[in-house]
C-alpha positions as CSV (number, residue, x, y, z in Angstrom):
1,X,111.4,76.8,100.1
2,X,110.1,77.4,96.6
3,X,107.7,80.4,96.6
4,X,105.6,80.8,93.5
5,X,102.7,83.2,92.9
6,X,100.4,84.2,90.1
7,X,99.2,87.6,89.2
8,X,96.0,88.2,91.2
9,X,92.9,88.4,89.2
10,X,91.0,91.6,88.9
11,X,87.4,91.1,90.1
12,X,85.9,93.6,87.7
13,X,85.5,90.8,85.1
14,X,84.9,87.1,84.9
15,X,87.5,84.3,84.6
16,X,88.6,83.7,81.0
17,X,90.9,81.2,79.3
18,X,94.0,83.3,80.0
19,X,93.3,83.3,83.7
20,X,92.8,79.5,83.6
21,X,96.1,79.0,81.7
22,X,98.1,81.1,84.1
23,X,96.7,79.3,87.1
24,X,97.1,75.8,85.6
25,X,100.7,76.6,84.5
26,X,101.6,77.8,88.0
27,X,99.9,74.7,89.6
28,X,101.9,72.4,87.3
29,X,105.2,74.2,88.2
30,X,104.3,74.0,91.9
31,X,103.4,70.3,91.7
32,X,106.6,69.6,89.8
33,X,108.7,71.3,92.4
34,X,107.0,69.2,95.1
35,X,107.8,66.1,93.0
36,X,111.4,67.2,93.1
37,X,111.3,67.1,96.9
38,X,111.1,70.8,97.5
39,X,108.9,72.5,100.0
40,X,106.5,74.7,98.0
41,X,104.2,77.6,98.8
42,X,101.8,78.6,96.0
43,X,100.0,81.9,96.4
44,X,97.1,83.2,94.3
45,X,94.1,85.3,94.8
46,X,92.1,88.4,93.7
47,X,92.5,92.1,93.4
48,X,89.3,93.7,94.6
49,X,89.9,97.4,94.7
50,X,89.9,100.2,92.0
51,X,87.8,102.6,90.0
52,X,86.4,100.0,87.6
53,X,85.1,97.8,90.5
54,X,83.5,100.9,92.1
55,X,81.9,102.0,88.8
56,X,80.5,98.6,87.9
57,X,79.1,98.1,91.4
58,X,77.4,101.5,91.2
59,X,75.8,100.5,87.9
60,X,74.5,97.3,89.5
61,X,73.3,99.3,92.5
62,X,75.3,97.3,95.1
63,X,78.3,98.1,97.3
64,X,81.7,97.5,95.8
65,X,82.5,95.0,98.6
66,X,79.4,92.9,97.7
67,X,80.3,93.1,94.0
68,X,83.9,92.0,94.6
69,X,82.8,89.2,96.9
70,X,80.4,87.9,94.2
71,X,83.1,88.0,91.5
72,X,85.7,86.4,93.8
73,X,83.4,83.4,94.2
74,X,83.5,82.9,90.4
75,X,87.3,82.7,90.4
76,X,87.6,80.5,93.6
77,X,85.0,78.1,92.3
78,X,86.7,77.7,88.9
79,X,90.1,77.1,90.6
80,X,88.6,74.4,92.7
81,X,87.1,72.8,89.6
82,X,90.4,72.9,87.8
83,X,92.1,71.1,90.7
84,X,94.5,73.9,91.7
85,X,96.5,73.0,94.8
86,X,97.4,76.4,96.2
87,X,98.7,77.1,99.7
88,X,97.7,80.7,100.2
89,X,94.8,82.9,99.0
90,X,95.1,86.7,98.7
91,X,92.2,89.1,98.8
92,X,93.2,92.7,98.8
93,X,90.3,93.7,101.0
94,X,91.7,91.6,103.8
95,X,92.6,93.7,106.9
96,X,96.0,92.0,107.1
97,X,96.8,93.2,103.6
98,X,95.5,96.7,104.3
99,X,97.7,97.0,107.4
100,X,100.7,96.0,105.4
101,X,100.0,98.4,102.5
102,X,99.5,101.3,105.0
103,X,102.7,100.4,106.9
104,X,104.7,100.4,103.6
105,X,103.2,103.8,102.6
106,X,104.1,105.3,105.9
107,X,107.6,103.9,105.8
108,X,108.2,105.1,102.2
109,X,107.0,108.6,103.2
110,X,109.4,108.6,106.2
111,X,112.2,107.6,103.8
112,X,111.4,110.6,101.6
113,X,110.2,108.3,98.8
114,X,106.7,109.9,98.5
115,X,105.7,113.5,97.8
116,X,102.5,115.4,97.0
117,X,102.0,117.6,94.0
118,X,99.3,119.0,91.6
119,X,99.1,117.6,88.1
120,X,97.0,118.2,85.0
121,X,96.9,115.5,82.3
122,X,95.1,112.7,80.6
123,X,93.8,109.7,82.4
124,X,92.8,106.2,81.2
125,X,89.7,105.1,83.0
126,X,90.1,101.5,81.8
127,X,93.8,101.2,82.8
128,X,93.3,103.4,85.9
129,X,96.5,105.4,85.1
130,X,97.7,108.8,83.9
131,X,99.0,108.9,80.4
132,X,101.7,111.0,78.7
133,X,102.6,111.8,75.1
134,X,104.7,108.6,74.9
135,X,101.4,106.7,75.2
136,X,100.0,108.3,72.0
137,X,100.1,106.3,68.8
138,X,101.7,107.5,65.5
139,X,98.6,109.6,64.7
140,X,99.2,111.5,68.0
141,X,96.1,109.9,69.6
142,X,95.5,107.7,72.6
143,X,94.6,104.3,71.0
144,X,91.6,102.1,71.7
145,X,93.7,100.0,74.2
146,X,93.3,102.9,76.7
147,X,89.5,103.0,76.5
148,X,87.9,106.2,77.7
149,X,90.5,108.9,78.2
150,X,89.6,112.1,80.2
151,X,91.6,115.2,81.2
152,X,92.0,115.6,84.9
153,X,93.6,118.2,87.1
154,X,94.2,117.2,90.7
155,X,96.6,116.9,93.6
156,X,98.0,113.5,94.4
157,X,100.8,111.6,96.1
158,X,103.7,110.4,94.0
159,X,106.4,107.7,94.4
160,X,109.9,108.7,93.4
161,X,110.1,106.0,90.8
162,X,112.7,108.0,88.8
163,X,115.2,107.8,91.7
164,X,115.3,104.0,91.0
165,X,115.3,104.0,87.2
166,X,119.1,103.8,86.8
167,X,119.4,101.0,89.3
168,X,116.6,99.0,87.6
169,X,118.1,99.4,84.2
170,X,121.4,98.0,85.4
171,X,119.8,95.3,87.5
172,X,117.6,94.1,84.6
173,X,120.6,94.1,82.2
174,X,122.9,92.1,84.6
175,X,120.4,89.5,85.9
176,X,119.1,87.1,83.1
177,X,116.9,85.4,85.6
178,X,115.0,88.5,86.5
179,X,112.5,88.1,83.6
180,X,112.1,84.8,81.7
181,X,112.0,83.8,79.0
182,X,114.8,85.9,77.7
183,X,113.0,87.6,74.8
184,X,110.5,89.0,77.4
185,X,113.4,90.5,79.3
186,X,114.6,92.1,76.1
187,X,111.2,93.7,75.8
188,X,111.5,95.1,79.3
189,X,115.0,96.5,78.6
190,X,113.6,98.2,75.5
191,X,110.8,99.7,77.5
192,X,113.3,101.0,80.1
193,X,115.3,102.7,77.4
194,X,112.1,104.5,76.2
195,X,110.5,105.1,79.5
196,X,112.5,108.2,80.6
197,X,112.4,109.1,84.2
198,X,108.9,109.6,85.5
199,X,107.4,109.3,89.0
200,X,104.4,107.2,89.8
201,X,101.1,108.6,91.0
202,X,100.1,106.3,93.9
203,X,96.9,107.9,95.2
204,X,93.4,108.8,94.0
205,X,91.3,111.5,95.8
206,X,88.2,110.1,97.6
207,X,86.0,112.6,95.8
208,X,86.3,110.4,92.7
209,X,87.3,107.1,94.2
210,X,86.5,105.7,97.6
211,X,86.9,102.0,97.0
212,X,90.6,101.5,98.0
213,X,93.0,101.4,100.9
214,X,93.1,104.8,102.6
215,X,96.4,106.7,102.6
216,X,97.3,106.6,106.4
217,X,98.8,110.0,106.5
218,X,96.3,111.8,104.2
219,X,92.8,110.3,104.7
220,X,91.3,112.3,101.8
221,X,93.0,109.8,99.4
222,X,93.0,106.1,98.7
223,X,95.9,104.0,97.3
224,X,96.2,103.5,93.5
225,X,95.0,100.0,92.7
226,X,98.3,98.8,91.2
227,X,100.4,100.0,94.1
228,X,98.0,98.2,96.4
229,X,97.7,95.0,94.4
230,X,101.4,94.4,93.8
231,X,102.1,94.4,97.5
232,X,100.0,91.1,97.8
233,X,103.2,89.2,96.9
234,X,104.7,90.1,100.2
235,X,101.7,91.0,102.4
236,X,100.3,87.5,102.1
237,X,103.8,86.0,102.5
238,X,104.0,87.4,106.0
239,X,105.9,90.7,105.4
240,X,105.4,93.1,108.3
241,X,102.9,90.6,109.8
242,X,102.0,91.1,113.5
243,X,102.6,88.3,115.9
244,X,99.8,85.8,115.8
245,X,98.7,86.6,112.3
246,X,97.6,83.6,110.2
247,X,100.3,84.1,107.6
248,X,103.5,82.2,106.7
249,X,106.9,83.0,107.9
250,X,108.2,85.7,105.5
251,X,111.9,84.7,106.1
252,X,111.2,81.2,104.8
253,X,109.4,82.4,101.6
254,X,111.6,85.3,100.6
255,X,115.4,85.2,100.4
256,X,117.1,86.8,103.4
257,X,120.7,87.7,103.9
258,X,122.8,84.5,104.2
259,X,119.8,82.2,103.4
260,X,119.7,79.6,100.6
261,X,116.1,80.5,99.7
262,X,115.8,81.1,95.9
263,X,114.1,84.0,94.3
264,X,110.3,84.0,94.4
265,X,108.7,83.3,91.0
266,X,105.8,85.6,89.9
267,X,103.8,84.1,87.0
268,X,102.2,86.9,84.9
269,X,100.8,87.6,81.5
270,X,102.9,89.6,79.0
271,X,100.4,92.6,79.2
272,X,101.3,93.4,82.8
273,X,105.1,93.1,82.5
274,X,105.4,96.8,81.5
275,X,105.1,98.9,83.5
276,X,103.5,97.2,86.5
277,X,105.6,94.1,87.3
278,X,108.8,95.0,85.4
279,X,109.1,98.6,86.5
280,X,106.8,99.6,89.3
281,X,107.2,96.5,91.5
282,X,111.0,96.1,91.5
283,X,111.4,99.9,92.1
284,X,108.9,99.7,95.0
285,X,110.9,96.8,96.5
286,X,114.1,98.6,96.0
287,X,112.7,101.7,97.8
288,X,111.6,99.5,100.7
289,X,115.2,98.3,101.1
290,X,115.1,94.9,99.4
291,X,118.5,93.9,98.0
292,X,119.2,92.7,94.4
293,X,119.3,89.2,95.8
294,X,115.8,89.6,97.1
295,X,114.2,90.6,93.8
296,X,111.8,88.1,92.3
297,X,112.0,86.2,89.1
298,X,109.1,87.2,86.7
299,X,107.9,84.3,84.5
300,X,106.0,85.9,81.6
301,X,103.5,83.9,79.6
302,X,101.9,84.8,76.3
303,X,98.2,85.0,75.3
304,X,95.7,82.5,74.0
305,X,94.4,84.2,70.8
306,X,91.6,83.3,68.3
307,X,92.9,83.1,64.7
308,X,95.7,85.5,65.7
309,X,93.5,88.0,67.4
310,X,93.5,88.8,71.1
311,X,90.3,87.5,72.8
312,X,88.0,90.3,73.9
313,X,84.4,90.8,74.9
314,X,84.0,93.4,72.1
315,X,84.9,90.9,69.5
316,X,82.8,88.2,71.1
317,X,85.6,85.6,70.9
318,X,86.2,85.1,74.7
319,X,86.6,81.4,75.6
320,X,84.9,80.4,79.0
321,X,87.1,77.8,80.8
322,X,84.2,76.8,83.0
323,X,82.1,75.8,80.0
324,X,85.1,74.0,78.5
325,X,85.7,72.0,81.7
326,X,82.1,70.9,81.7
327,X,82.1,69.9,78.0
328,X,85.5,68.3,77.6
329,X,86.5,67.5,81.2
330,X,89.0,69.0,83.5
331,X,91.8,66.6,82.4
332,X,91.5,67.5,78.8
333,X,91.4,71.2,79.5
334,X,94.4,71.1,81.9
335,X,96.4,69.0,79.4
336,X,95.6,71.2,76.4
337,X,96.4,74.5,78.2
338,X,100.0,73.5,78.9
339,X,100.5,71.2,75.9
340,X,99.7,73.4,73.0
341,X,101.5,76.6,74.0
342,X,105.2,77.4,74.6
343,X,105.7,79.3,77.8
344,X,106.2,82.9,77.0
345,X,104.8,82.8,73.5
346,X,101.3,83.3,72.1
347,X,99.2,80.5,70.7
348,X,95.9,80.1,68.9
349,X,93.2,78.4,70.9
350,X,91.8,75.6,68.8
351,X,89.0,73.2,70.1
352,X,89.9,70.7,67.4
353,X,93.4,70.5,68.7
354,X,92.2,70.2,72.3
355,X,90.2,67.1,71.3
356,X,92.9,65.8,68.9
357,X,95.7,66.0,71.5
358,X,93.7,64.5,74.3
359,X,92.4,61.6,72.2
360,X,95.6,60.9,70.4
361,X,98.3,61.3,73.1
362,X,96.2,60.3,76.2
363,X,93.3,58.1,75.1
364,X,94.9,56.3,72.2
365,X,98.6,56.3,73.1
366,X,99.0,56.3,76.9
367,X,95.6,54.8,77.6
368,X,96.2,52.0,75.1
369,X,99.6,51.3,76.6
370,X,98.1,51.0,80.1
371,X,95.2,48.8,78.9
372,X,97.5,46.5,77.0
373,X,100.0,46.1,79.9
374,X,97.4,45.3,82.5
375,X,95.0,43.2,80.3
376,X,97.8,41.0,79.0
377,X,99.5,40.7,82.4
378,X,96.2,39.4,83.8
379,X,95.7,37.1,80.7
380,X,99.2,35.6,80.4
381,X,100.8,36.1,83.8
382,X,97.9,35.7,86.2
383,X,98.0,39.4,87.0
384,X,101.5,39.2,88.4
385,X,104.6,41.1,87.2
386,X,107.6,38.9,86.7
387,X,110.9,40.7,86.2
388,X,113.4,37.8,86.2
389,X,113.4,36.9,82.5
390,X,116.2,37.4,80.0
391,X,116.8,41.0,78.9
392,X,117.5,41.6,75.2
393,X,118.6,44.6,73.3
394,X,114.9,45.5,72.9
395,X,114.5,45.9,76.6
396,X,117.8,47.8,77.0
397,X,116.7,50.2,74.3
398,X,113.4,50.7,76.1
399,X,115.1,51.3,79.4
400,X,117.5,53.8,77.8
401,X,114.5,55.6,76.2
402,X,113.0,56.0,79.6
403,X,116.2,57.4,81.1
404,X,116.7,59.8,78.2
405,X,113.1,61.0,78.3
406,X,113.1,61.5,82.1
407,X,116.2,63.6,81.7
408,X,114.6,65.6,78.9
409,X,111.5,66.0,81.0
410,X,113.4,67.3,84.0
411,X,115.3,69.8,81.8
412,X,112.2,71.1,80.2
413,X,110.3,71.4,83.5
414,X,113.2,73.2,85.1
415,X,113.0,75.7,82.2
416,X,109.2,76.1,82.7
417,X,108.6,74.5,79.3
418,X,105.7,72.2,80.2
419,X,104.8,71.5,76.5
420,X,108.3,70.2,75.8
421,X,108.2,68.0,79.0
422,X,104.9,66.5,77.8
423,X,106.4,65.8,74.4
424,X,109.2,63.9,76.1
425,X,106.7,61.7,77.9
426,X,104.9,61.1,74.6
427,X,108.2,60.0,73.0
428,X,108.6,57.2,75.5
429,X,104.9,56.1,75.2
430,X,105.4,55.9,71.4
431,X,108.5,53.9,71.9
432,X,106.6,51.5,74.2
433,X,103.8,51.0,71.8
434,X,106.2,50.3,68.9
435,X,108.0,47.8,71.2
436,X,104.7,46.1,71.9
437,X,103.9,45.9,68.2
438,X,107.3,44.4,67.4
439,X,107.1,41.8,70.1
440,X,103.4,41.0,69.9
441,X,102.9,39.4,73.3
442,X,99.3,38.5,72.4
443,X,100.7,36.1,69.8
444,X,103.7,34.9,71.9
445,X,101.4,34.1,74.7
446,X,99.6,31.5,72.7
447,X,102.6,29.2,73.2
448,X,103.5,28.2,76.8
449,X,107.1,28.0,75.8
450,X,107.2,31.7,75.4
451,X,105.9,32.5,78.9
452,X,109.2,33.9,80.2
453,X,109.6,36.2,77.2
454,X,106.0,37.4,77.4
455,X,106.4,38.2,81.1
456,X,109.5,40.2,80.4
457,X,107.8,42.3,77.7
458,X,104.8,42.9,79.9
459,X,106.9,43.8,82.9
460,X,108.6,46.5,80.8
461,X,105.3,47.9,79.7
462,X,103.9,48.0,83.3
463,X,107.1,49.6,84.6
464,X,106.9,52.3,81.9
465,X,103.2,53.0,82.7
466,X,104.3,53.5,86.4
467,X,107.0,56.0,85.4
468,X,104.7,57.9,83.0
469,X,102.1,58.2,85.8
470,X,104.7,59.9,88.1
471,X,106.0,62.2,85.3
472,X,102.5,63.1,84.3
473,X,101.2,63.8,87.8
474,X,102.0,67.6,88.0
475,X,99.8,68.1,84.9
476,X,97.1,65.5,85.5
477,X,97.2,64.6,89.2
478,X,93.9,62.7,89.2
479,X,94.5,60.5,86.2
480,X,98.0,59.8,87.6
481,X,96.3,58.5,90.8
482,X,94.0,56.3,88.8
483,X,97.0,54.8,86.9
484,X,98.7,54.1,90.2
485,X,95.6,52.5,91.6
486,X,95.2,50.2,88.6
487,X,98.8,49.2,89.0
488,X,98.1,48.7,92.8
489,X,101.1,50.9,93.6
490,X,99.7,52.8,96.6
491,X,103.0,54.6,97.3
492,X,103.9,55.3,93.6
493,X,103.0,59.0,93.7
494,X,104.8,59.5,97.0
495,X,108.1,59.0,95.1
496,X,110.2,62.0,94.4
497,X,111.7,62.4,91.0
498,X,115.2,61.5,92.2
499,X,113.9,58.2,93.5
500,X,112.3,57.3,90.2
501,X,114.6,54.5,89.0
502,X,114.0,51.4,87.0
503,X,112.5,48.7,89.2
504,X,109.5,50.7,90.7
505,X,107.4,47.5,90.3
506,X,109.0,44.6,92.2
507,X,109.1,41.1,91.0
508,X,105.9,39.2,92.0
509,X,103.8,42.4,92.3
510,X,100.1,41.9,91.6
511,X,98.4,44.4,89.3
512,X,94.8,45.4,89.1
513,X,92.2,45.4,86.3
514,X,92.4,48.2,83.7
515,X,89.6,50.8,83.4
516,X,89.7,53.7,80.9
517,X,91.7,56.5,82.6
518,X,91.3,58.7,79.5
519,X,87.9,58.1,78.0
520,X,87.9,59.2,74.4
521,X,86.1,62.5,73.6
522,X,83.3,61.9,71.1
523,X,82.4,65.1,69.3
524,X,78.8,64.1,68.6
525,X,78.2,63.8,72.3
526,X,79.2,67.3,73.2
527,X,77.9,69.4,70.3
């Protein structure tokens, strides 16, 4: 079983392009693993608790639950529009999640992992966390990234994070697959060197925050939102679930002693690697009794920026994925989000490139290849694919190109490098179009004596389109289905990657009529 999750989205805001990228990236990885024949469970959802949700709801004059439900709808509607195929949905207000969080808190207290103490210090309202002197900038001030900072003195519950610091440092150093890509793991190792040994405040007194999961052994407090939210990765995977709960079998999703289940993969943005996912979460799991083999893999992606600057409401440069999907189409948006960024790194969002990449690589290149293959098969071969003709070095080169590209595609996808996998597909499409231009079947077909040669060329084009449809299906599932339908290959997308061999289209197979699968984006129509 391949278990993959995204960071759950905080319902204090609205979905932005970073949320959409993370979800599409995860959806592509999940679909690819299914293409590889693996059983997959894809979990995503929303984080609905916390001080910011409570404060915003109060300003709007509504209950936090009503506010969170309204915001949750924005996220779920967008994910439906973008075609996400997830298996599990997490909402942190769910009673099943609350029960799991409270059971974990009780267990950690019984293990001596929690204690209560008074503390006076500075608190970031935006980040909902206490700050220390190491969070100050070179001028000795708390930077703008912390938002409003207030001084607070109060008693709270603490998790003995420091007891697990040495273990985490050794584990992160010795397990290259803990955080990927590697340079993000190096960032975590650097943060661990600088972090010192500090414990984590995991409660908030109800006198200033009531919107959270109640501490079961001290009902004057609720659980810190990050401690609550991180647990979704196991609570909605069935951890500590009671009999009859509508949740998956935890032992199938998370590696158990002696099992062959791989590490779960958490897909997150670089801004929440340190400290939440890279420090808090593994230490929490370690305190719960999870072994090194049970620690997740954290896949860290970068940001979409605007001209090198981070998108933010204050700068007015936030990109709305919902509007983009309406203007350019879901297919163009999904393709661009994983085509023009290297997983782990930042990239500049550029509408001109969105249009250019879609029009050039899909509408012009792949769309043209499909149109030529089917139109000329109908025109010169009665709509029937004939594979029995003589094979020349041209065809052997084309077949070799497809084999090489498929191997490159697989290697890139296994490394979570979707952009490189798409470039591999494009290389074969380019090869096919050049092969077509060299052989000119539209001219050969004028002479009946060339019929066998024309049929061979067209069969190779049709076969290539079929393979490209399968390889493209994790990124663009609906266009892949349309390509398969035009080829009249009903079972094409039921194939697994290992079964994708030359000869997908049998001799004598009848194809359909081509229709534009990738209609070109005309700028004048959308301005």
